[in-house]
C-alpha positions, 0 to 999 in steps of 0.5 A, a space after each residue: 364258371 365253366 363256359 361250355 362253347 369257345 370265346 368266338 361261339 359265345 362273341 358270335 352270339 353276343 353280336 348276333 343277339 345282343 344289345 349295343 352294350 353285349 355287342 361292344 363287350 363282344 368287341 373287348 373280348 376280341 381284342 383282349 389278351 387272355 388275362 383281361 378276357 378273364 376279367 371281363 368274363 368275371 365282371 359279367 358272368 351272367 352275360 356270358 353264360 346267357 350267350 354261352 347258352 344260346 351258342 349250345 342251342 345254335 350248335 345243336 341245331 346246326 346240321 353236321 356234316 360228315 368229314 
């Protein structure tokens, strides 16, 4: 599975839009090392894909400011 957004952006959406289980899962991803992050993503691909799509949608709707 390939995610289109960073785990930070996905976790942010999980905290904003998820229920208690999804928010706890986002907390686990935050403290996990890379190997355990991969295990969590593999165990719950439907959840990460859903919040990846939310992150993509939010990133498109945010105004882009020139640097």
